[in-house]
N, C-alpha and C positions, 0 to 999 in steps of 0.2 A: 262416886261416881266419876272416871277420867273427863279432862279438859279437852273441848272439842280442839283439834289441830286443823291446819289448812289442808291435810291428808284426807279429815273425815269431814270435807266441807260443804258438801251438799246438802242443802238445806231438805230437813224432813217437811209434810203436808203440815204438820201441827208448831212447826219453827216459825216465828213471824219471817219473812223475805225480806231481804235490805232492798230500799228505795234509791233508786236509780240517782240520788242528788247525791245520798252518802256514800253510794259505792263511787262516783264519779268524785268525791272528797278524797274516798279513801286511796285511787288511782293516784291523785296528784301528789298526795305525800310520800307511796312509793317509789315514784319519782325522784321526787326530791330526795328521800333517802338516800339513794344511790349516787344522786349528783354531790349531795353531801360527802358521800365516801370517797366519790371520785376527785373533789376539791380536796379534801384533806391528805390524800394519798399524793398528791399533787405538791402539794405544800410543804411536805415532810419527806420525800425522796431524795436519795443522793446520787443517784444518777441520770444523765440527760435523758436518754430514754425513755424514762418516767417524766421528770418534770417538763422535758421540753418538747418531747416528740410524740409522749403519751399513750408509750407501748404499755397498753396495762387494761385490763376490764375490771369492774368489779357488779358486786350482784346481787339478790336477795333471791333466798328459796325456799319451796314447801318444805314440809318434813320427808316428802320421797325424794328428795334433791330434785325437782322439776323447776325452770325458770319462774320466777313471778316479776320482778324487773331487772334488766341491763344496764348499768351504766354506761353510757356512749363512750365508745371504745372502740377495740376490732369486732367489729362483725365475726371475724374467725373463731373466737372465744367464745361466740354465743354457747358451745354446745361442750367444750372444753370445761367449763366450769360445772355445770347442770353433772358431767359423766364423771369428772372427780366426785363430787359428792355421792354421787350412787356407788361408787367403788366402796368406798370411806366407809357407807353404811352396811356394803354387803362385806367387808372386811372386820369392821369393827363389830355391827349389829347393834342397835339402838340400845339395848341395855348395854352394850360396852364404849358407848359415848357421856361422858358425864357435864354436868353442868363448869365452866369454868375451860374446860379442854381447847385444845387450839389445834388443829389437824394439819399436817404440812405432806406434800407431794409433790416432787416433778417427774412423775412417772408420764415417760411419753407415749407410751403404747394405752396410755388410760386417757389422757387428756389429746394428743393425738399429736402434739407441737415436741420442738426440743429443750434440754433439758434446762435452758437459761428461765425458763416461764415454771418460776414458784407457786404454787396454789396456796392459800392459808386459808381456813373453811373455820369459822365459830358455831357451836350449837346455840341456836337462842332457846332457852327454856321459859315458860311461862305457866307460873301456878305447878313446879314438878313435871310439867313437861313438855318433852323437845317438841317445838310446834315449826322451826324456820333454821334456817341456814343463812349466815352472810359471809361471801368470801370476795377475793381478789388473788389475780391472776397478774403476777408483772415482768416485765423483764429484765434482769439482773446482766451488767454489765459482762460479768467472768463468772464461771461455774467451774474453773479449770479445764484439764484437758488440752489437747493442742490448740493452738491459734489457728494456726496455718495449715495448708496440707490439705491431702483427702482422707478421710475417716471410712473405715469398712465396715465399723459395729461402732454400736454404741459404746462400748468400753472405753475407748479414745474420748469421748465428746467432752465427759466432766464428772462431776460428783452425782451420783445418781440416788434421791431422796425415795425411799419405798412409803409407804402409807407411817405416817409415825405421827407420834404430839411430842409436839414443839411445849407446849403447855398442857398440864395434866393438873386437874380440876385447882386452876389456876396459877399453878406456878410451873414458871420457863423451866424447861431441863438444859440447865447449865453443861451438860455433858457433849449432849445433841448439838447446843450452840455451839461448842469448840470445836467439834468434828465441822463445822460447816464454816467456819472464820478459818481452818488449816488447810483447807480445802481449796482456795480460791486465791485470786492474785490479788485481788482489790480489798480484803477483809473489813477497811471501816463502812466502805459502799456497801458490801452485801450486809451488812450487819446493821446498815443504816437504813436502808429498803427493807428490809425486815420487820422493823421497828413500825416503821411508814403504812407498811402491808396491813400488821396488827393492831395497828390506830384506824385505821379504816373500815376494818371490820368489826373493829370495838362503836364505832360509829355506827354503823349499820344496827348491831344488835341492842344498843342503847337509845337509837329513834325507834326499830321495830316496838321496841317493847312500850313504849313511851304510846305509843298507838294503840297497841293491844290493851293498856291500859286504860286509856281512854273509850275506845267503842266497846271492847270485849272482843274473845275469840271467835265466837261464832258470827260477831258481823262482820270481821274482819275476812272470819276464811269465806262467807257468801259473799265476798267483795270480789274476791279471788276467782271463785270461781264465773261472776260474770265478767272479769276483765279476760279470762281464757277464751270463755262464750264468744264473747264480743269481736275476741282478734280473728276465732276462728272464722266467724260468719263472715267477717270481710275478707278473708282469704278465701273461702267457698265461692263465696260472689264473685268475687275475680278469676279464677279458676273456670267456673262456670261461664263465663264469659270469652271463654276460649273457645276456638274451634275444635274437637274431637280431633283426634287423631295420633297418631307415632312421627316423631322428627328426630333428627339423626344431628351431631355436629363432631367436628373433629379437628384437629392440630395436632400440633408438635413440637416437645421442648428440643431442646440443644443437642443434649446429652446428659450421662448422669455425675460428669466429675471423674469418670475412671476409664469408661471407653469412648473416651474422645472423639465427637464426631459424628455418632450412632444417635440417631432420633429417637426418642423416646415418647411413644403414641398416647395421645389423650383422645378418647372417642365415649362420647353420652349419649345416651337413650331416653327420650320426654316423652312419654304416653300423656294425655289430657284426656279424662272420662269423667264427665259429668262437670262435677266441681272436686276430682279427686287429681293429681298429680302424679304421677310416680318420674324419678330422676335414678335412671339404671348405669351404674358406673361399674357395670360387669369387664365392660372391655377397655378398661383402661389399663396399662400397663405392667406386667408384675413387679414388684420390689425390687430395685434396683441395688447394685454393688455398692455404688455412692453414696451421697448423704445429703441426696435430695428427698425422701422418702417423708412420710407422714404417716400418723398413725390412724386408727379409721374414723375416729373421733373428726379429726380436721378433713377429711371424704365427705363426711356426712354433713359438718357444716357450711363447705364451701355450696353441696347442693342446696342446705335450707339458706345459704345468703343469697343464692341465685333468685332462688323459690318468695324470699319475702323482699327481693327490688321487682319481682314481676307479678308481685299480690298488693301488697301493702306498704311501701316504704316509707310512708309518715305517719305508719301508726303507731302510738306509744305505749304501752313501757313494752318493750320488745320483751315476746314468753311463749311459755309454752303453746298456749294456746294457738300463735299464729302459726305452728308447724304440723297442727294435726292433719291439714287437708295434702301432705306430701309423705309419701313412702320414697324411702332410698335404698335402691339394691347396691350392696358393696361387701360383695365376698373379702374373705381376708387374703392378704398376701401379695394387693396390690400396692401402686407407689403409694396413693392414701390411701391404703390399710393395714399399713406393713408391719410383721411380725419381727419378734424379738430375735435376734439383736442387730435388726438392720439398725445402719446410720441414720440420723435423724436431726443432723445439725442446720440445715435449709430447708426446713420441714413446711416451708410458705409458701413456697416458689409454686411447685403442681396444682395446690389446691386455688391459685390464682387463675390458672388457665382452663381449670372445671368450671370457675363460673361462666369465662367468656364463653364456652362453648355449649353450655345451657342456655346463653344468650344467641348464642348462633345458630342454636338449634333450632328455635321458636322464633326466629326473625322471619319469616315468611307469612307465617300463621298470626304475627302481632305488630301489623305495619304500625301502631302507636305507642306500642311498649319496646320495639325495640332499639338494640343500641351495636354500634359496631364495636370491632374490638379495641383492648385501650393495651398498654403497654405492658401489663401483668407483671411487675416485677421490683422489688426495692432497691434494685441495684446495687447492692453490698457489697463494697469493700472495705479493708483493713489495710493501717498504715501503723505500725509500730514499729517502735526500737526503744533504746535508752538514749536519755538527755545527754551530753558527752558533761556539761558544764557542771548536773547536781549529780549522775550516776540513777537518775530516777527512769523507771519503767514507764513508757507511755503507748497507749492506746486509744489511736484514733478510730472510731467504729465508725466509717463514713455511710452508714446506710438511711434506709428510707428519706430516698431522694424522688422528685415526685414527677410524674410524667405525662403523657398525654391520656385522654380518656377519648373513648368513640363518641361520634355524631348521632345525634337522635334524626328523626324524622324534620322536628322543627328546630334545633336548637343546637348551635355548634356545641363540639366535644371541649369540656373543660381543659383547661392546660397548666402544667405543673401541678399535679394532684397526686396524691398517694393512690397505689392501687385499690378497687373495690373492695377486697376484703380486708382491708388494713382499714377501711372506714376514718375515726377521728384523729388519727395515727398524721401528726404534723411534720411537713419538713422540716429537717433538723438546719437552724440556722449557721451558718458558715461561720460567723462571730463567734458565738457560741462554742464552736469546735475548736477554732484556734484559741480561744482565750484556756484550752484544757488541756493545749499541748504545747509542744517547744519544738515540734517535729517540722512540721509544715505551715503550711498558711494559703489560704485561696487567692486565685487571681479572679476566678470568675464565677457567677453563678446566674446564669441567665437561662434567657427561652432558647430552646433552639430554633435557630430558622427553619420554613419549608419541613417539620416534623410530621405536621398533622394530614391525614390525609385529604387528598382535594376530593370537593364533593358540594351539593347542593346545598348543605350544611356541612360544614369543615370540621373535622377529627382537631383533638384539643395539641397545643402544642407538647413537646417534650422539652425535657432541660439539657443545661451543659453544665457541668463542674468544671475546673481545673486548677489543681492544687500543686503546689512547687515544693521539692522537699530543700531544708536547710541543715539538714544532717542526712547520716545516714539510716535509710529505716528498710522495714520490710514489708510489700507490696502485696496482698492477695486479693482476689475479685470471686464470686461469685455470680457476676451478672449472668441472668437467664432470658431465653426468648431474642437472642440475635440472629435467628435464621429464620423465625417464624414470625412476620412483622406483622403488627395490628390491620386484622382485614378491616375490608370497605364491606357495605351491603345496600343493596338494591342500586349497582352500576357506583357505589364512590369507589376513590381510592383506597389502598393499602395507606397506612400510617409508615416512617422508617424505623425501624428495628433498633431494639439499645444498644451500644458499643461500648466497647472499653478501649484507651490506646495510651501508651505513654511516649512519649518524647524525651529520650533522653538528650541529656547538655551537652553531651560530648558527642554529637550523633546529629545530620542534618536531616535526616527520614524519619517519619513516626513508624511505630508499631503497632498494628491494629490486629486484635487478639479476635480471631475467627467466630468463636464460639465465648466467649466473655469470661472466659476463667483461664485464671493466674495463681499461679501457685511456689510463693517465696521467693518473688522474685527479688529482688536486691539493688536496692536506689541508690544513686550519691548526690549530693545536695547540688542543687540545680535541675535534678529529671522532673520532668511534670508530669500527672497523672491526669488522663480525663475521661469523665465518666459520661457518658450523653443516653438519655434515657427516652425512649420511643411517644410519637403521637400517636394519636389515637386515628383509628379508621375514618374515612369518610361516607355520608350517607346521600346516595342519588347520584345524579349524573353532576361532573363539575362544569357541565356545559348551561347547566339551569340556575348557576348562583348570582344572583345579583352582580354585577359589573361595580355598582357601588360600594358594595362589601367587600370583592375583590381589592378593591383601590383600598379602602381601610385597613384592609389586612394588610396592605403594603408597607402604605405610612407609618403604620405602628410597628414594622417590623416581623412583623408575623408570616409573609409571604415575600418573595422575594420577587424583582420587578420579572426576572429569569424566567421564574414558577407561573407567575398571572398570565403569562403568554402562553409557554407552554403548557398549564395544565389545564387551564382558564379559556384560554382562546381571549382575555383580555389584554390590552398594552395599557399598560399604567407608566408614568415617567414623574419622577420626583422633582421638584423645585429646590433652590438653595434654600432652600427655608425647610426642608423636609417634607413639605405639603404633597400630595400624590394627585396626580391629576390624569382623568382617562382620557386616550390617544385624539376621540371621537370628541373634538371641542362641542359640537351640538349636545353632547352627553357628559358633557363635562362634571365631575362629581361636585355636589352643591356644597356650602360652606357647611352647611348644617350639618350633614352625615356625615363631612369629614375633619371632626376638630383637629385642631393642630397638637399633632405627636412629635415626638423626637422618631425617627428611624431608629435608632437605636431601641433593642429588647431591652422590655423593664428584666428587674431584678439582677440587673450587671453587677 
């Protein structure tokens, strides 16, 4: 008789049903396993995108490839890992996967993202039966291909790994490893990250096997069914409380990096009927000639991220059951369901606005749960070149810069926060970036004053980075949403859009790039690159904001004296100590409401 697996997990009438306490203990264990996988990957990885920015995700999956538990990381990866495992199952078949195998791919048309994301998966066997998978996806610093410039197809973007076995029955394939080593610029980092990912998924395998030994396959399987059902129930209850109807949201991207200045439309339709939601992405722009396409898994994941935020944002672990009440309509060939050989280098950019547009669509229907637009971009730019003193090639991947999130009805938007799709990804500390290169150094990393949209609740603030070159370098920028500002709702004002600027040491004027795209710009020592992220949109009429909150914003440097009067109608002055005072002495802001803060924005 075969051993029960998580795919055979619906209990029969004769089988004892797992009690709620045991199921909850197992749920906590599953979260702990993915947390440990995450910790081990961070501790052993070589590149900053993993150990500093946390640009990765780990997870446990059942024998069908459905998500059991995702370690908190990038929400946009919630579908990528599951779809990659299902594709590996389809390719090899269950009989073609052996104990000790580790499966590898970075196929962007399966996982939805770019070639830098390597997915490693270990099948977990218990009593000789395939019962689950542990998997990790992590962003490698380099996978070959062109560094800058516009790519028009996937072949220019680096090393493509089809479905392969990095390990076969426990033994690493040395020839495959040498192919990887030869095709990347930073081979030590790549192989170090590879080993770190192997360690992470082996951790998941070891811990899940211990859990299976302790409770048995049947109890674990039934507990997972309970977890799925509980997540589904919470999501369905949330949808059922939303008013039925058909809702629309739209925005546009600057361009595709090829046809500069030609907007790319993003349109979504949301249908709520009872306890089921449909997110229709049929009218999103067709795939484009440039490098901002993403695969269908990314499009579906963006819809799922929005759905999760609207229904059960605090419910863990994130699992397959959470998404049963949402249907995503996504035909092939759009910018978020691109087909080969579409370029997908900056895959993550358009899906971020998908999430924003879903929120925009349902804003009127969900007074309590709605949120204004946010900066919706990672503000990625590259500075690279050769250190003249050592001849060593350097690459400063200046991405993952936080910006402003939109305000909600009762709360100001978050400031300096990575965009919604990227979840736990962290702002990159400039000190760590400086330590890794000898080409540039940071002059400033601070909040961008007046970038948050005005409103009864204010949009969060974007950030401002200034880098000065010490040597000749090449500068590329891939910043989006410089023309579509983060929108306010219910009368709230728009936030400032993202912006890229270069100040030449030899010139007095500055150059603002209208669409945020810079291709192979040669910089000389003393030139300054300025990347500013947008603020979040405001919520409600700015005239309704408490004047004391406006004064406190001025005191903290979030809002200028001029903007306080112009946007909020509140006259504020600053004394020599940097303390704010309302112009009307009768309503002077109390000392309790206004703690003493410097007028200098934080993080500088």
